[in-house]
N, C-alpha and C positions, 0 to 999 in steps of 0.2 A: 479135901476140904472138910473142915469141922464146923465152921460158921460161915453163913452167907449174909452179906449186907444187902438189903433190898431198899432201893430208893424208889419212892412212889408218892403219889399225890396226897395232900391233906384234904382233898375234895374227892367225891365219888366219880366225877366225870359224867358225861352225857349218856353213857351206855351201861346197862346192867352187866354186860360182859366183863367190864373192868373189875368190879367187885367179885364176880364169880372167879375170875382168874386169880385174884388175890387170895381168895379162900382156897382154891386148888393148889396154888404155890405153897401156902402155909401148911396145908395138910401133907403135901409132898415132902417138904423139908423135914417134917417130923418122921414121916415114913422112911426117909433116907438117913435118919439120925443126925440131922444137921440143925444147928441152932440158928435162930434169926437174930440179926443185928439190924436195927433200923432207927429212925428218927425220934422214937419215943412218944409219938402222939397217939391220941385216942379218937382221932377224927379221920374221915375219908378213908382212902385205901390203906393208910397207915394203921388205923384202928382195925380194919377188916382183917389184914394179914396177921396182926398181933393176936387178935381174938381167935383166929383159926388155928394158929400155932398152939396157943394156950389150951384151947378146947380139945386138941388132939394129944395133949399131955407133953408138949414140947417146951423148949426154953426160948423165951423172947427177951432180948436185951435191948433196951432203949437208951438213946443218947440225945439229950435235948438241952438247948441253951436256957439259962435261967430266965431270960426275957420272954421265952416262948412257952414256959410252963403253963401259964394261965391262958395265953392266946391260943395255943394248940390243944389245950386241955390234955396235959400229960396223962399217959395211961398209968393208972395206979395199981394195976394187977399184974405187972410184968415180973419176970424172974429177977431182973436187975433193971434199975433205972439210974443212969448217970446224968446228973445235972451239971452242965459245964458253963463256962463264962461267955462263950461266943459261938457263932456259926463256924468260925475257923477251927475252934477247939472241937466242935461236934464232928466235923468232917475228919479231922486228924484221929480222933478216938475211934470213930467207926472204921477207918482204914486200918488202924492197929488191931482192932478186935476181929476183923473179918479175914477170911481166906479166899473170898471171891465176892463179886459184886453184880447185882442185877438191877436194871432200871425197868420198872413197870411203867405204865402210863402215869404221867404227872406233868407238872408245869415247869417253869424255869428253874425252880429250886431242884427238882429232880434232875434236869439236864445239867445244871451247875455241878451237882454232886458227881454225876457220872463222868462229865467231861474233865473235871479235876482229877479224878481217879485214873482216867484214861491217859491224861497228860503225864501223871506220875509214872505210869507204866511205860509210856513212850520214852521217858527220860531214864528209865532203869531204876527208879526209886523203889518199885516193888515188881514182883513177877506173878501177880495173881490174876485169875481169869475174870473177864468182864462180859456182860451180855445184856441185850435188849430183849425183854419179853414183849414181842410185837403183837399184842392182843388186837384182833380185828384190824390189822394193818395200821395201828396207831403210829408206828414209827416209819412207815413206808416212804413218806415224803422226805423225812430226815435222811434215810438211807440213800435216796437219790442225790441229795445235796452232798452227803459225805463222799459218795463216788465222784461227784464233780470236784470236790476239794482235792481228792487224790489225783484225778485227771489233770487238774490245773497245776499240779506240782507243789501243793502246800501240805501234803501228807504223803509219806512213803507208803507204797502198797502193803508192805509188811505190817505197818501200823494200822492201816485201814482194815486189814483182814483179821486183826487180833481180837475184835469184839464179835462174839457170837450173836446171831439174830435168829430167833425162833418164835413161832406163834404159840407154842405151848410149853408149859414148865418142864415136862419130861424131856422133850427134845433139847431144851435150853440147858438143863443140868447135864445131859449127856454130852453136848457140845463143849460145855465148860470143863467137863472132866478130862477131855483130851487136850486141854490148852497147853501150849508150849510158848513161852515168852519169846518174842522176836528180839533180834539185836536192837538195843536202845540207840537213840540218836546220840552221837558224840559230837564234840565241838568241831572236829574236822569236817563233818558233814553239813554243818549249818551254813546256809548261804550258797551251797553248791547246786549246780543244775544237773 
């Protein structure tokens, strides 16, 4: 991996551990000579991780829709800031720029971004690693639900297992480094029991 896309909240969340994890991940990316790709905002965890990367001398590349530039207060100190026309264009550009994807704590926008990228991988559109940074068990309930989805036959086990889940950035990057893309879903499999 050369660039990692991090999906995260435009809020700080209820626990100081979330911002601390964003700073740790940002510094780790720079230490591993990895560039940050993210949503381009200067607020919440988005701003925290970008600032941490920049403060450590790294490269931070933001992608933000034109309509969100003032609403999310786009980060003006980034290495690169791409202003695009829509949320769809934002996700597509971030996917093109990145070699791997991490979801930090965040809301439905964070989940939307990761689930779309996960779907693309399941379909064979890309073969890049994905992971949840499970800070203080933030994603533990979601992991239980995803296990339920697989048990109930709505997700193949190989696709359930393709997303790394780790509580710390070091472990997550290590898990993502060993990623091997599973066989994608093919038309002949759709609808089979």
